[in-house]
SERO-4910 file (N, C-alpha, C, O; in steps of 0.05 Angstrom, whole numbers):
BEGIN
 pado doro    nc1    nc2    nc3   cac1   cac2   cac3    cc1    cc2    cc3    oc1    oc2    oc3
  Met    A   -213    947   -238   -200    925   -225   -175    917   -239   -173    919   -264
  Gly    A   -155    910   -225   -129    904   -236   -128    877   -250   -144    860   -245
  Asp    A   -108    875   -267   -104    849   -282    -98    826   -262   -105    803   -267
  Leu    A    -85    833   -240    -77    812   -220   -102    798   -209   -102    774   -206
  Phe    A   -123    813   -203   -147    801   -193   -159    782   -212   -166    759   -206
  Trp    A   -162    791   -237   -174    774   -258   -157    749   -263   -168    728   -269
  Asn    A   -131    752   -261   -113    729   -264   -119    708   -242   -119    684   -247
  Lys    A   -123    718   -218   -129    700   -195   -156    686   -200   -158    662   -196
  Val    A   -176    701   -209   -202    689   -214   -200    668   -236   -211    646   -233
  Ala    A   -186    674   -257   -183    655   -279   -168    630   -270   -174    608   -278
  Gly    A   -148    634   -252   -132    612   -242   -149    593   -225   -147    569   -227
  Val    A   -167    605   -209   -185    588   -192   -204    572   -210   -207    548   -205
  Leu    A   -216    584   -230   -235    570   -247   -221    548   -263   -231    526   -266
  Ile    A   -198    554   -274   -183    534   -290   -175    511   -272   -177    488   -281
  Gly    A   -166    516   -247   -158    495   -229   -182    477   -223   -178    452   -221
  Ala    A   -205    489   -219   -229    473   -213   -237    455   -236   -243    431   -232
  Val    A   -236    466   -260   -242    450   -284   -223    427   -288   -231    405   -294
  Leu    A   -197    432   -284   -177    411   -286   -182    389   -265   -178    366   -271
  Ala    A   -190    397   -241   -196    377   -220   -219    359   -228   -217    334   -224
  Val    A   -240    371   -239   -263    354   -248   -254    335   -271   -262    312   -271
  Met    A   -238    346   -290   -229    329   -312   -212    306   -302   -214    283   -312
  Ala    A   -195    311   -282   -177    290   -271   -194    269   -258   -188    245   -261
  Ile    A   -214    277   -242   -231    257   -228   -247    241   -248   -250    217   -244
  Thr    A   -257    254   -269   -272    239   -290   -254    218   -303   -263    196   -308
  Glu    A   -229    226   -310   -211    207   -322   -205    184   -304   -202    161   -312
  Leu    A   -202    190   -277   -197    169   -258   -220    149   -258   -216    125   -255
  Gly    A   -245    159   -260   -268    141   -261   -267    123   -285   -275    100   -283
  His    A   -258    134   -308   -256    117   -332   -236     95   -329   -239     73   -338
  Leu    A   -214    101   -315   -193     81   -310   -202     60   -291   -196     36   -296
  Leu    A   -217     67   -270   -225     48   -250   -248     31   -260   -251      8   -253
  Val    A   -265     42   -277   -289     28   -286   -288     29   -317   -301     46   -329
  Pro    A   -274     11   -329   -272     11   -359   -298      6   -372   -315    -10   -362
  Ser    A   -303     20   -394   -328     16   -408   -328    -10   -424   -307    -20   -431
  His    A   -352    -20   -429   -355    -45   -443   -365    -40   -472   -379    -20   -476
  Gly    A   -359    -57   -490   -368    -53   -517   -398    -53   -519   -412    -66   -503
  Ala    A   -408    -39   -538   -437    -36   -541   -450    -60   -554   -474    -65   -550
  His    A   -435    -75   -570   -446    -98   -584   -430   -123   -580   -405   -121   -575
  Glu    A   -443   -145   -581   -429   -171   -578   -435   -187   -604   -458   -190   -611
  Leu    A   -414   -197   -616   -417   -212   -641   -427   -240   -635   -416   -254   -618
  Thr    A   -448   -248   -649   -459   -275   -647   -465   -285   -675   -463   -270   -694
  Asp    A   -474   -311   -677   -482   -322   -703   -506   -307   -714   -510   -306   -738
  Glu    A   -522   -295   -697   -546   -281   -706   -541   -254   -719   -556   -246   -736
  Asn    A   -519   -241   -711   -514   -215   -722   -489   -213   -740   -478   -192   -744
  Thr    A   -480   -237   -750   -458   -237   -769   -469   -249   -795   -485   -268   -794
  Ser    A   -460   -239   -818   -470   -248   -843   -454   -271   -856   -459   -279   -878
  Tyr    A   -435   -282   -841   -418   -303   -852   -410   -321   -829   -410   -312   -806
  Pro    A   -403   -347   -834   -396   -365   -812   -370   -356   -798   -351   -346   -811
  Val    A   -371   -359   -772   -348   -350   -756   -339   -374   -738   -355   -387   -726
  Asp    A   -313   -379   -738   -302   -399   -720   -297   -387   -693   -275   -377   -687
  Trp    A   -318   -389   -676   -316   -376   -650   -295   -389   -632   -282   -375   -616
  Ala    A   -291   -415   -635   -271   -429   -619   -243   -418   -624   -227   -414   -606
  Ala    A   -237   -413   -650   -211   -402   -657   -207   -374   -646   -185   -367   -636
  Ile    A   -229   -358   -646   -227   -331   -636   -223   -332   -606   -206   -317   -595
  Glu    A   -238   -349   -592   -236   -350   -563   -209   -361   -554   -198   -353   -533
  Ser    A   -197   -379   -570   -170   -389   -563   -148   -369   -567   -126   -372   -557
  Gly    A   -155   -347   -582   -135   -326   -585   -120   -328   -611   -111   -307   -621
  Gly    A   -116   -351   -621   -102   -354   -646    -73   -347   -645    -60   -343   -665
  Gly    A    -62   -345   -621    -34   -337   -617    -28   -336   -588    -42   -348   -571
  Glu    A     -6   -323   -581      2   -322   -553    -17   -303   -538    -23   -281   -547
  Ala    A    -25   -313   -515    -43   -296   -498    -27   -274   -485     -5   -278   -476
  Glu    A    -41   -251   -483    -28   -229   -469    -28   -234   -439    -48   -245   -429
  Pro    A     -7   -226   -425     -7   -230   -396    -29   -215   -383    -34   -192   -389
  Val    A    -42   -228   -363    -64   -216   -348    -52   -199   -326    -35   -208   -310
  Glu    A    -60   -174   -326    -50   -155   -305    -65   -161   -279    -89   -157   -277
  Glu    A    -50   -169   -259    -62   -175   -233    -65   -150   -217    -49   -132   -217
  Gly    A    -87   -149   -202    -92   -126   -185    -77   -129   -159    -62   -148   -155
  Pro    A    -80   -109   -141    -66   -111   -115    -76   -134    -98   -100   -142   -100
  Thr    A    -59   -145    -82    -66   -167    -64    -85   -157    -43    -79   -137    -29
  Asp    A   -108   -170    -40   -128   -162    -20   -122   -176      7   -133   -197     12
  Tyr    A   -103   -165     22    -95   -178     47   -118   -181     67   -121   -201     80
  Gly    A   -135   -161     68   -158   -162     86   -176   -186     80   -184   -201     98
  Leu    A   -183   -189     55   -201   -211     47   -188   -238     50   -200   -257     60
  Leu    A   -162   -241     41   -148   -266     43   -144   -275     72   -147   -299     78
  Leu    A   -138   -257     89   -133   -264    117   -160   -270    131   -161   -288    148
  Ala    A   -181   -256    124   -207   -261    137   -217   -289    129   -232   -301    145
  Asn    A   -210   -298    105   -220   -324     96   -200   -347    101   -204   -369     93
  Ala    A   -177   -340    114   -156   -360    118   -165   -381    138   -182   -376    156
  Asp    A   -154   -405    136   -159   -428    153   -136   -431    173   -115   -440    167
  Ile    A   -141   -422    198   -120   -422    218   -111   -451    225    -87   -456    229
  Ser    A   -130   -469    226   -123   -497    232   -105   -509    211    -86   -524    217
  Asn    A   -110   -502    186    -93   -511    164    -66   -497    166    -45   -509    160
  Gly    A    -66   -472    174    -41   -458    178    -24   -470    200      1   -471    197
  Glu    A    -36   -481    220    -21   -495    241     -8   -520    230     14   -527    237
  Arg    A    -23   -534    212    -12   -558    200     12   -551    182     32   -565    181
  Val    A      9   -529    167     31   -520    150     56   -513    167     78   -518    159
  Ala    A     51   -501    190     73   -493    208     89   -517    218    112   -513    226
  Arg    A     78   -540    218     93   -564    227    117   -570    210    136   -582    219
  Arg    A    116   -560    185    139   -564    168    163   -548    178    186   -554    172
  Cys    A    157   -528    194    179   -510    204    188   -518    232    205   -505    244
  Ala    A    175   -539    244    181   -546    272    209   -555    276    219   -554    299
  Ala    A    223   -563    256    251   -572    260    269   -548    266    291   -552    278
  Cys    A    261   -524    258    278   -501    263    266   -480    282    281   -465    294
  His    A    239   -480    285    226   -460    301    208   -472    322    198   -494    319
  Thr    A    204   -457    344    184   -463    363    162   -441    361    168   -419    352
  Phe    A    138   -448    370    116   -429    367    103   -421    393     88   -401    393
  Glu    A    107   -436    415     94   -429    440    107   -405    453    130   -399    448
  Gln    A     91   -391    469    101   -367    483    124   -375    502    122   -393    518
  Gly    A    147   -361    499    170   -367    515    186   -390    506    205   -399    520
  Gly    A    180   -401    482    194   -424    472    223   -417    465    230   -394    460
  Ala    A    240   -438    465    268   -433    460    274   -428    430    258   -437    413
  Asn    A    295   -414    426    305   -411    398    318   -437    389    330   -451    405
  Gly    A    316   -442    364    330   -466    353    348   -457    330    363   -437    333
  Val    A    347   -471    308    361   -463    284    350   -436    275    365   -419    265
  Gly    A    325   -432    280    311   -406    275    300   -395    301    299   -410    321
  Pro    A    291   -370    302    280   -358    326    253   -369    333    238   -379    316
  Asn    A    245   -367    359    218   -372    367    199   -353    353    206   -329    350
  Leu    A    176   -362    344    158   -345    328    133   -335    342    115   -325    329
  Trp    A    132   -338    368    110   -326    383    111   -296    380    132   -283    386
  Gly    A     89   -283    372     88   -254    370    103   -243    347    110   -219    348
  Val    A    110   -259    327    126   -248    305    111   -228    288    123   -210    277
  Val    A     84   -231    285     69   -213    268     68   -185    280     59   -182    302
  Gly    A     78   -166    266     79   -139    275    105   -132    290    109   -108    297
  Ala    A    122   -152    296    147   -146    310    168   -135    292    166   -138    267
  Asp    A    187   -120    303    209   -110    287    225   -134    275    229   -154    289
  Ile    A    234   -131    251    249   -153    237    276   -157    251    290   -138    258
  Ala    A    282   -183    255    309   -191    265    315   -179    293    337   -169    297
  Thr    A    295   -181    311    299   -169    338    291   -189    360    292   -181    383
  His    A    285   -214    353    277   -232    375    301   -237    394    323   -243    385
  Ala    A    295   -235    419    317   -236    440    331   -263    439    319   -284    437
  Gly    A    358   -261    440    374   -285    443    381   -300    417    394   -320    418
  Phe    A    371   -290    395    377   -304    370    396   -287    353    394   -263    351
  Ser    A    416   -301    341    436   -288    324    427   -290    295    428   -311    282
  Tyr    A    418   -267    284    408   -266    257    431   -263    237    452   -252    243
  Ser    A    425   -272    212    445   -268    191    446   -238    183    428   -223    190
  Ala    A    467   -231    170    470   -203    161    448   -195    142    439   -172    142
  Ala    A    438   -214    126    417   -208    107    391   -199    122    378   -181    113
  Leu    A    384   -213    143    360   -206    159    365   -180    174    347   -164    176
  Gln    A    389   -177    185    394   -152    200    393   -128    182    388   -106    192
  Ala    A    398   -131    157    398   -109    138    370    -99    131    366    -77    121
  Leu    A    350   -117    137    322   -109    131    312    -89    152    319    -91    175
  Glu    A    296    -70    143    285    -50    161    255    -54    163    242    -67    146
  Gly    A    243    -43    184    214    -44    187    205    -67    204    220    -78    220
  Glu    A    179    -74    201    166    -94    218    157   -117    200    156   -116    176
  Trp    A    151   -139    214    140   -162    200    110   -157    196     93   -168    210
  Thr    A    104   -140    177     76   -135    169     65   -159    154     80   -177    147
  Tyr    A     39   -159    149     27   -181    133     40   -182    106     45   -204     95
  Glu    A     45   -159     94     57   -158     67     85   -169     67     93   -185     50
  Ala    A    101   -161     87    129   -170     89    129   -200     94    146   -214     81
  Leu    A    113   -210    112    112   -239    117    104   -255     92    115   -276     86
  Asn    A     84   -244     77     75   -258     53     98   -261     33    103   -283     22
  His    A    113   -240     28    135   -241      9    158   -258     19    171   -273      4
  Phe    A    164   -256     45    186   -272     56    180   -302     56    197   -318     48
  Ile    A    155   -309     64    148   -337     64    146   -348     36    152   -372     31
  Glu    A    138   -332     16    137   -341    -11    165   -348    -22    168   -368    -35
  Ser    A    185   -332    -15    212   -338    -24    232   -323     -6    239   -300    -12
  Pro    A    241   -336     16    260   -322     34    285   -312     19    295   -290     25
  Ala    A    296   -328      0    320   -320    -14    316   -296    -31    335   -280    -35
  Ser    A    292   -292    -42    287   -269    -59    282   -244    -42    290   -222    -49
  Tyr    A    268   -248    -19    262   -225     -2    286   -215     14    290   -191     18
  Ala    A    303   -234     22    328   -227     37    351   -242     25    360   -262     36
  Pro    A    362   -233      2    384   -247    -10    408   -250      9    416   -231     22
  Gly    A    418   -275     10    440   -281     29    431   -292     55    448   -298     72
  Thr    A    404   -295     59    395   -307     84    405   -335     88    409   -350     69
  Ala    A    410   -342    113    419   -369    119    396   -389    121    401   -413    125
  Met    A    372   -380    118    348   -397    120    347   -416     96    349   -407     73
  Ser    A    345   -442    102    346   -462     80    318   -467     68    316   -479     47
  Phe    A    297   -457     81    270   -461     71    267   -447     44    273   -423     42
  Arg    A    257   -461     24    255   -450     -3    230   -432     -7    230   -415    -25
  Gly    A    210   -436     10    187   -419      8    161   -434      1    162   -457     -7
  Leu    A    139   -420      4    112   -431     -3    102   -416    -27     97   -392    -26
  Ser    A     98   -430    -49     87   -417    -73     57   -415    -73     45   -398    -86
  Asp    A     44   -432    -57     15   -433    -56      5   -410    -38     10   -409    -14
  Glu    A    -10   -391    -51    -19   -367    -37    -38   -374    -14    -36   -363      8
  Ala    A    -56   -393    -18    -75   -400      3    -60   -411     28    -67   -404     50
  Gln    A    -40   -428     23    -25   -439     46     -9   -417     60     -7   -417     85
  Arg    A      1   -398     45     16   -376     58     -2   -360     76      5   -354     99
  Phe    A    -26   -354     67    -44   -338     84    -55   -354    107    -61   -343    128
  Asp    A    -59   -380    103    -66   -397    126    -45   -396    147    -50   -394    171
  Leu    A    -20   -398    139      3   -398    157      5   -370    171     10   -369    195
  Ile    A      2   -349    156      4   -322    167    -19   -318    187    -15   -305    208
  Ala    A    -43   -328    181    -65   -325    200    -60   -341    226    -67   -332    247
  Tyr    A    -46   -364    223    -39   -379    247    -18   -363    263    -20   -362    288
  Leu    A      2   -352    250     22   -336    264      9   -312    278     17   -304    300
  His    A    -11   -301    265    -26   -278    276    -39   -286    303    -41   -269    321
  Ser    A    -48   -311    305    -61   -320    329    -42   -324    352    -50   -326    375
  Leu    A    -16   -325    347      4   -330    367     13   -303    380     36   -295    377
  Ser    A     -6   -291    394      0   -265    406    -21   -259    428    -44   -266    425
  Asp    A    -12   -245    449    -31   -235    468    -46   -210    458    -67   -204    468
  Asn    A    -34   -197    439    -46   -173    427    -43   -174    397    -26   -159    386
  Pro    A    -59   -190    383    -55   -194    354    -58   -168    338    -75   -151    344
  Leu    A    -41   -166    318    -43   -143    300    -69   -146    284    -74   -166    271
  Pro    A    -86   -125    284   -112   -127    269   -107   -133    239    -88   -124    227
  Phe    A   -126   -148    228   -125   -152    199   -132   -126    185   -148   -110    195
  Pro    A   -120   -121    162   -128    -97    146   -156   -100    135   -166   -123    133
  Asp    A   -169    -78    128   -195    -79    116   -193    -90     87   -174    -84     74
  Pro    A   -213   -105     79   -213   -114     51   -214    -90     32   -225    -69     39
  Leu    A   -204    -94      8   -205    -73    -12   -234    -68    -21   -249    -87    -22
  Pro    A   -241    -44    -29   -268    -39    -38   -273    -53    -64   -255    -56    -81
  Glu    A   -298    -62    -68   -305    -75    -93   -309    -53   -115   -310    -30   -109
  Glu    A   -312    -63   -140   -314    -44   -162   -337    -25   -160   -334     -1   -166
  Gly    A   -360    -35   -150   -383    -18   -147   -378      4   -126   -387     27   -130
  Glu    A   -365     -3   -105   -359     16    -84   -339     37    -95   -342     61    -88
  Met    A   -320     28   -111   -301     47   -123   -315     67   -142   -308     90   -142
  Thr    A   -334     56   -157   -349     74   -175   -364     95   -160   -365    118   -167
  Glu    A   -377     87   -138   -392    105   -121   -373    127   -109   -380    150   -108
  Glu    A   -349    118   -101   -330    137    -90   -322    158   -111   -320    181   -105
  Val    A   -317    148   -135   -309    167   -157   -331    186   -163   -326    210   -167
  Ser    A   -357    176   -163   -379    194   -168   -381    215   -147   -387    238   -152
  Asp    A   -377    207   -122   -378    226   -100   -356    247   -103   -361    271    -98
  Met    A   -332    238   -111   -310    257   -114   -317    277   -137   -311    301   -134
  Ala    A   -329    267   -159   -336    285   -181   -357    305   -172   -356    329   -179
  Glu    A   -377    296   -156   -398    314   -147   -386    335   -128   -394    358   -130
  Gln    A   -368    327   -110   -356    346    -92   -339    366   -108   -339    390   -101
  Ala    A   -325    357   -129   -309    375   -145   -327    395   -159   -320    419   -161
  Gly    A   -350    386   -169   -368    404   -183   -379    425   -164   -381    448   -171
  Glu    A   -386    416   -139   -396    435   -120   -375    456   -113   -380    480   -110
  Ala    A   -350    446   -110   -328    464   -103   -323    484   -125   -318    507   -120
  Met    A   -326    475   -150   -322    493   -173   -344    515   -173   -338    538   -178
  Gly    A   -369    506   -167   -390    526   -166   -386    546   -143   -390    570   -147
  Asp    A   -377    536   -120   -372    554    -98   -349    574   -104   -351    598    -98
  Met    A   -328    564   -118   -306    582   -125   -315    603   -145   -306    626   -144
  Ala    A   -332    595   -164   -342    614   -184   -359    635   -171   -357    659   -177
  Glu    A   -376    627   -152   -393    646   -138   -376    665   -121   -381    689   -120
  Glu    A   -355    654   -108   -338    671    -92   -323    691   -109   -319    714   -102
  Ala    A   -314    681   -133   -300    700   -151   -318    722   -160   -310    745   -162
  Gly    A   -344    715   -165   -363    736   -173   -367    756   -151   -369    780   -156
  Glu    A   -369    747   -126   -373    765   -103   -349    783   -100   -352    807    -94
  Gln    A   -325    772   -103   -301    788   -100   -300    809   -122   -292    832   -117
  Ala    A   -309    802   -146   -309    821   -168   -328    844   -162   -322    867   -168
  Ala    A   -351    837   -150   -371    858   -144   -360    876   -122   -364    900   -122
  Glu    A   -346    864   -102   -336    880    -80   -314    899    -89   -311    921    -78
  Met    A   -299    891   -110   -277    908   -119   -285    928   -140   -268    943   -150
  Ala    A   -311    928   -148   -320    948   -167   -318    976   -155   -323    979   -131
  Pro    A   -311    997   -171   -309   1024   -160   -334   1033   -146   -356   1029   -157
  Glu    A   -331   1045   -122   -354   1055   -107   -368   1077   -123   -355   1093   -137
  Gly    A   -394   1078   -121   -410   1099   -133   -416   1093   -162   -432   1108   -174
  Glu    A   -404   1072   -173   -410   1066   -201   -437   1052   -203   -441   1032   -191
  Glu    A   -454   1063   -219   -480   1052   -222   -483   1041   -250   -471   1051   -269
  Pro    A   -500   1022   -253   -504   1011   -280   -516   1032   -298   -532   1048   -290
  Ala    A   -508   1031   -323   -519   1050   -343   -549   1047   -345   -558   1024   -346
  Pro    A   -563   1069   -347   -593   1066   -349   -601   1053   -375   -587   1056   -395
  Ala    A   -622   1038   -373   -632   1025   -397   -642   1045   -417   -653   1066   -410
  Glu    A   -637   1039   -443   -646   1058   -463   -676   1059   -464   -690   1039   -462
  Asp    A   -686   1083   -466   -715   1087   -467   -725   1081   -495   -717   1094   -515
  Asp    A   -742   1061   -497   -751   1053   -524   -767   1075   -538   -769   1075   -562
  Thr    A   -778   1093   -521   -795   1114   -533   -779   1139   -540   -790   1158   -551
  Ala    A   -752   1139   -534   -737   1163   -539   -735   1168   -569   -732   1149   -585
  Gly    A   -738   1192   -576   -736   1200   -604   -762   1197   -620   -764   1205   -643
  Glu    A   -782   1184   -607   -807   1181   -621   -822   1208   -621   -824   1221   -601
  Glu    A   -834   1215   -643   -849   1239   -645   -877   1234   -635   -888   1212   -639
  Pro    A   -888   1253   -621   -916   1249   -611   -935   1244   -633   -934   1258   -654
  Gln    A   -953   1225   -629   -972   1219   -650   -997   1238   -646  -1004   1245   -624
  Glu    A  -1008   1244   -669  -1031   1261   -668  -1055   1244   -659  -1060   1222   -669
  Gly    A  -1070   1256   -642  -1094   1242   -633  -1115   1242   -654  -1117   1261   -670
  Gly    A  -1131   1222   -655  -1153   1222   -675  -1175   1204   -666  -1170   1182   -656
  His    A  -1199   1212   -669  -1221   1196   -661  -1240   1193   -685  -1260   1179   -682
***
C-alpha cells in the first residue's frame, strides 16, 4: 500500500482525536470545576478573619456578565407595566393602529419592522443610516440609550437604564401588531448545556470509532490479492522423536 493511503488514514484518526479534545475543552469552559475543599474554622489550625476574606480586602474584580436571555426576559415581562412606561413617550408617539405621526413616528407594528421606514415620517440621517430590522436586541439597545445606538439622532429621549422597564416596554410594543414577532426561546440552563456537551463528546467518540473501523476495512481491501498470512510456527518443529518406554 502506498504512503498516500496511510497518510489519509492517519489524517482521519488525528482529526477525530482533535475533535474529541476540542469538545472536552468546551465542556470544561461551559461547566467550570469547583474546588474540592472549603476552608472553615473546623479545618484550619489558626484563627481566620472570614469577614475580611469575603470582603475581598481590595478592589473587587468585575463580574463577567453572560449573554442577555431575551426569551426569558420577554416571557416574564409585564405588558401592563410596559403600557404605563409607554405613556412617557405619548408626547412624541402614537401607538394605535393607523395613528398619526407626531414628533416621532407611530409605533404600531414597530417590532420586527425595517428601521426608519414608517410611512410618512421624515427620519434623521442617523436613523436612516441604520440597517436591518427593529429586532428585540436592537430595540433593547436603542431604548437603553438612543444617542449611543444611533449617534446624531434627533430623538431627545435619554433612554431607560432599568432593564425590567425596557423589557416591559418592548413586550408592550410586541403586542401592538396583528402578527406579533415570536419571542425567542430562552437560553439553555447550565445543566442542559452540560448534557449537550456530553452528547457531542459521545457522538465524536462514535464517529472516531467508525472512522477507525472504516480505515481498517480500507486497509484490508487494499492489501495485495493472494497474500495470505504467514503460517504459525509449529511448536513441535525440530523436536526429536522421543523413545517410547513402558
